[in-house]
RODO-2510 file (C-alpha; in nm, 4 decimals, decimal comma):
residues 269
     n   res          X          Y          Z
     1     m     9,5218    10,1428    11,3890
     2     i     9,5341    10,5195    11,3532
     3     r     9,7289    10,6530    11,6521
     4     p     9,6550    11,0144    11,7577
     5     g     9,9508    11,2252    11,8589
     6     l    10,1201    11,5643    11,8537
     7     c    10,4055    11,7352    11,6711
     8     s    10,6115    11,9017    11,9428
     9     v    10,6764    12,1976    11,7131
    10     t    10,3118    12,2927    11,7761
    11     f    10,4335    12,4307    12,1097
    12     r    10,7883    12,5365    12,0364
    13     e    10,7950    12,7719    12,3359
    14     l    10,7296    12,4910    12,5848
    15     s    10,9941    12,2672    12,7391
    16     v    11,0233    11,8980    12,6612
    17     p    10,8619    11,7891    12,9927
    18     q    10,5805    12,0415    12,9410
    19     v    10,5081    11,9086    12,5915
    20     a    10,5071    11,5483    12,7126
    21     a    10,2790    11,6257    13,0076
    22     l    10,0396    11,8300    12,7933
    23     t    10,0217    11,5539    12,5297
    24     a     9,9444    11,2878    12,7889
    25     a     9,6839    11,5044    12,9643
    26     a     9,5083    11,5556    12,6300
    27     g     9,4698    11,1802    12,5848
    28     l     9,7039    11,1533    12,2881
    29     m     9,9388    10,8585    12,2405
    30     c    10,2611    10,9724    12,0755
    31     i    10,4870    11,2653    11,9878
    32     e    10,6900    11,3665    11,6836
    33     w    10,9834    11,5548    11,8369
    34     a    11,1004    11,8596    11,6418
    35     g    11,4614    11,8827    11,5293
    36     d    11,4690    12,2623    11,5228
    37     v    11,3801    12,3250    11,8858
    38     h    11,3331    12,0303    12,1224
    39     v    11,5839    11,7767    11,9855
    40     p    11,8585    11,9532    11,7855
    41     p    12,0552    11,7178    11,5561
    42     g    12,3641    11,5798    11,7260
    43     d    12,2562    11,6817    12,0764
    44     l    12,2323    11,3331    12,2216
    45     a    12,1563    11,4577    12,5711
    46     a    11,8495    11,6423    12,4372
    47     a    11,7369    11,3322    12,2479
    48     r    11,7782    11,1155    12,5576
    49     h    11,5884    11,3718    12,7661
    50     a    11,2993    11,3736    12,5172
    51     r    11,2836    10,9942    12,5046
    52     e    11,2806    10,9660    12,8833
    53     a    11,0151    11,2381    12,9191
    54     t    10,8013    11,0632    12,6575
    55     e    10,8273    10,7258    12,8290
    56     e    10,7626    10,8723    13,1749
    57     a    10,4414    11,0302    13,0420
    58     g    10,3264    10,6893    12,9133
    59     l    10,3632    10,7934    12,5500
    60     a    10,5514    10,6681    12,2441
    61     v    10,7989    10,8475    12,0198
    62     a    10,6240    10,8594    11,6819
    63     s    10,9057    11,0114    11,4791
    64     y    11,1873    11,2630    11,4623
    65     g    11,0776    11,5738    11,2746
    66     t    11,4003    11,6852    11,1104
    67     y    11,4671    11,9643    10,8635
    68     l    11,7256    11,7700    10,6660
    69     d    11,6521    11,9016    10,3165
    70     m    11,9034    11,7524    10,0647
    71     e    12,0448    12,0994     9,9927
    72     g    12,3931    12,2460    10,0384
    73     a    12,7417    12,1056     9,9987
    74     d    12,7754    11,7297     9,9850
    75     g    13,0129    11,7038    10,2804
    76     a    12,7935    11,9229    10,4997
    77     l    12,4881    11,7143    10,4143
    78     k    12,6689    11,3906    10,5022
    79     e    12,7711    11,5361    10,8400
    80     a    12,4168    11,6630    10,9037
    81     t    12,2770    11,3214    10,8145
    82     q    12,5031    11,1513    11,0679
    83     q    12,3950    11,3988    11,3375
    84     v    12,0280    11,3420    11,2558
    85     l    12,0690    10,9644    11,2641
    86     a    12,2534    10,9755    11,5955
    87     s    11,9722    11,1801    11,7485
    88     a    11,7015    10,9577    11,5969
    89     r    11,8726    10,6526    11,7412
    90     e    11,9074    10,8082    12,0876
    91     l    11,5471    10,9305    12,0709
    92     g    11,4259    10,5817    11,9845
    93     a    11,2443    10,7157    11,6793
    94     p    11,1222    10,4533    11,4315
    95     r    11,1017    10,7174    11,1592
    96     m    11,2665    11,0447    11,0664
    97     r    11,1066    11,3106    10,8515
    98     v    11,3154    11,4799    10,5801
    99     w    11,2498    11,7352    10,3068
   100     a    11,2838    11,6821     9,9316
   101     g    11,4902    11,9920     9,8644
   102     r    11,3665    12,3490     9,8850
   103     t    11,2637    12,3993     9,5222
   104     g    10,9174    12,3319     9,3837
   105     s    10,8700    12,0500     9,1350
   106     a    10,7810    12,2886     8,8505
   107     e    11,0945    12,4990     8,9062
   108     a    11,3500    12,2224     8,9680
   109     d    11,5549    12,1216     8,6632
   110     d    11,6632    11,7660     8,5858
   111     e    12,0008    11,8108     8,7538
   112     q    11,8449    11,9409     9,0769
   113     r    11,6000    11,6533     9,0852
   114     a    11,8717    11,3949     9,0185
   115     t    12,0769    11,5396     9,3046
   116     v    11,7837    11,5133     9,5467
   117     v    11,7186    11,1552     9,4349
   118     e    12,0828    11,0523     9,4848
   119     r    12,1017    11,2169     9,8257
   120     l    11,7751    11,0619     9,9399
   121     q    11,9078    10,7216     9,8374
   122     r    12,2152    10,7737    10,0559
   123     v    12,0063    10,8926    10,3508
   124     c    11,7700    10,5972    10,3166
   125     d    12,0587    10,3505    10,2979
   126     v    12,2273    10,4716    10,6168
   127     a    11,8887    10,4981    10,7935
   128     a    11,8018    10,1420    10,6906
   129     a    12,1211    10,0194    10,8569
   130     e    11,9816    10,1652    11,1820
   131     g    11,6346    10,0184    11,1242
   132     i    11,4873    10,3666    11,0752
   133     e    11,2224    10,4578    10,8195
   134     v    11,2462    10,7844    10,6231
   135     g    10,9385    10,9966    10,5589
   136     l    10,9164    11,2770    10,3030
   137     e    10,7482    11,5947    10,4210
   138     f    10,4487    11,6504    10,1858
   139     h    10,4928    12,0238    10,1409
   140     g    10,4935    12,3170     9,9032
   141     r    10,8184    12,4498     9,7540
   142     t    10,9739    12,1029     9,7533
   143     l    10,9654    11,8097     9,5111
   144     t    10,6642    11,6820     9,7056
   145     d    10,4533    11,9903     9,6392
   146     e    10,2375    11,7886     9,3997
   147     v    10,1249    11,4294     9,4339
   148     g    10,2448    11,3213     9,0891
   149     s    10,5946    11,4499     9,1623
   150     t    10,5842    11,2805     9,5041
   151     l    10,4985    10,9421     9,3540
   152     q    10,7645    10,9874     9,0861
   153     l    11,0228    11,0741     9,3520
   154     l    10,9389    10,7690     9,5628
   155     d    10,9812    10,5546     9,2532
   156     e    11,3066    10,7233     9,1482
   157     v    11,4624    10,6794     9,4915
   158     g    11,3467    10,3184     9,5001
   159     r    11,4132    10,2429     9,8664
   160     a    11,1822    10,0221    10,0721
   161     n    11,2253    10,2351    10,3845
   162     l    11,1183    10,5582    10,2123
   163     r    10,7578    10,6661    10,2471
   164     s    10,5642    10,9925    10,2420
   165     y    10,3886    11,2026    10,4995
   166     w    10,0537    11,3509    10,3963
   167     q     9,8676    11,6720    10,4713
   168     p     9,6259    11,8915    10,2739
   169     h     9,8185    12,1560    10,0840
   170     q     9,7281    12,5183    10,1535
   171     g     9,4201    12,6373     9,9677
   172     m     9,3228    12,2843     9,8618
   173     d     8,9550    12,2036     9,8942
   174     r     8,8217    11,8826    10,0450
   175     a     8,7758    11,6853     9,7239
   176     a     9,1183    11,7740     9,5845
   177     a     9,2913    11,6997     9,9141
   178     v     9,1267    11,3588     9,9523
   179     d     9,2166    11,2783     9,5923
   180     t     9,5867    11,3327     9,6699
   181     l     9,5511    11,1009     9,9694
   182     h     9,3965    10,8286     9,7541
   183     q     9,6857    10,8587     9,5098
   184     v     9,9624    10,8308     9,7681
   185     l     9,8078    10,5324     9,9499
   186     p     9,9511    10,2984    10,0754
   187     l    10,2838    10,4878    10,0731
   188     a    10,1730    10,7482    10,3287
   189     s    10,3096    10,6700    10,6741
   190     t    10,2198    10,9727    10,8856
   191     i     9,9428    11,2326    10,8703
   192     h     9,9942    11,5918    10,9820
   193     v     9,6570    11,7149    11,1057
   194     f     9,5491    12,0790    11,1169
   195     s     9,2658    12,3026    11,0047
   196     w     9,3826    12,5861    10,7804
   197     w     9,1263    12,7589    10,5614
   198     p     9,1040    12,9170    10,3151
   199     m     9,4830    12,9488    10,3222
   200     a     9,6939    12,9766    10,6396
   201     e     9,4190    13,0891    10,8786
   202     r     9,4341    12,8543    11,1775
   203     l     9,0894    12,7301    11,2698
   204     p     8,9648    12,4733    11,5225
   205     l     8,9946    12,1231    11,3770
   206     a     8,6167    12,0897    11,3881
   207     e     8,5868    12,3640    11,1242
   208     r     8,7125    12,1154    10,8624
   209     s     8,5543    11,8052    11,0139
   210     t     8,4076    11,6969    10,6799
   211     l     8,7543    11,6802    10,5267
   212     w     8,9140    11,5004    10,8192
   213     q     8,6368    11,2467    10,8719
   214     e     8,6687    11,1513    10,5057
   215     v     9,0471    11,1320    10,5396
   216     f     9,0197    10,8951    10,8351
   217     t     8,7561    10,6881    10,6557
   218     v     8,9968    10,6410    10,3646
   219     l     9,2839    10,5542    10,5978
   220     a     9,0802    10,3119    10,8076
   221     a     8,9473    10,1373    10,4967
   222     q     9,3040    10,0938    10,3653
   223     g     9,3961     9,9417    10,6985
   224     s     9,7639    10,0224    10,7598
   225     d     9,8873    10,1462    11,0981
   226     r     9,9534    10,5204    11,0908
   227     d    10,0138    10,8168    11,3174
   228     a     9,7824    11,1179    11,2926
   229     l     9,9679    11,4082    11,4520
   230     l     9,8212    11,7465    11,5419
   231     e    10,0642    11,9970    11,3949
   232     f     9,9046    12,3377    11,4477
   233     v     9,6338    12,4699    11,6802
   234     p     9,4612    12,8101    11,6829
   235     g     9,6805    13,0765    11,8337
   236     d     9,9497    12,8185    11,9216
   237     d     9,7581    12,8025    12,2494
   238     p     9,8277    12,5067    12,4806
   239     a     9,4899    12,5652    12,6451
   240     v     9,3044    12,4447    12,3348
   241     l     9,4959    12,1185    12,2937
   242     a     9,2524    11,9102    12,5009
   243     r     8,9643    12,0276    12,2804
   244     e     9,1563    11,9702    11,9584
   245     a     9,2734    11,6271    12,0747
   246     q     8,9169    11,5247    12,1570
   247     t     8,8048    11,6378    11,8109
   248     l     9,0876    11,4357    11,6548
   249     r     8,9897    11,1218    11,8467
   250     d     8,6235    11,1700    11,7554
   251     l     8,7073    11,2127    11,3862
   252     i     8,9288    10,9024    11,3849
   253     a     8,6504    10,7016    11,5511
   254     a     8,3921    10,8327    11,3046
   255     g     8,6178    10,7484    11,0113
   256     e     8,6726    10,3966    11,1418
   257     q     8,2982    10,3502    11,1832
   258     d     8,2334    10,4769    10,8310
   259     a     8,5008    10,2429    10,6935
   260     h     8,3126     9,9450    10,8343
   261     d     7,9828    10,0612    10,6850
   262     p     7,9600     9,9281    10,3251
   263     m     7,7865    10,2412    10,1930
   264     s     8,0332    10,4770    10,3618
   265     a     8,3304    10,2721    10,2486
   266     e     8,2038    10,2823     9,8904
   267     a     8,1574    10,6584     9,9148
   268     a     8,5145    10,6965    10,0440
   269     r     8,6425    10,5205     9,7331
***
């Protein structure tokens, strides 16, 4: 099942209850709560508030969107990790998103990469003890800025509870983006959904419907449960969420239908 949801950071100016109510009214099913605004690491009252607001709206917590990035002094990172885990636990998040450093794969030297690997191993180990999955943000200017480096990193870390998020990188056309998705399957746990083209211009999701219908066809054919979370909307405007959510649901349904059609499934491969 592909579960449609929202990243709360989409509406960083809104309160937690406003985000939960807006998400439910739009017919979405889950929320990734942002660690930089709605659920700060270590603020257990904020995490509890977000969990309760989510449940009261009839929604599920999809994940905890942290900005833990494997950089900085070792002691500070360990303390930050404990704060993130405490908030994830209080939030009831089954997964927490982290970042693979802040240096692109082409610029990072062997020592930098080894440090990120070792730190990710430690984060995954303490998260596993809490029953929490770890998801790597699939993003530029990190070690996951390129799918080959992402797959290498997942292998180097070698932890069963580490998976990858997926999104089309900026400026990537449909064919190239779908190719990266094929390569990271079945290790992709969560999909960040938005329509940026040709670079960071925020368009209605329908403007890249060809890309997203193919993405959801690929995902449905592979068959694993995943969350597809709207991350950005045009103008950061809450008034367009209902429209964008309907487009997301329609694209998921179309992808699932295509996946069950032999000719469409073959085309997706």
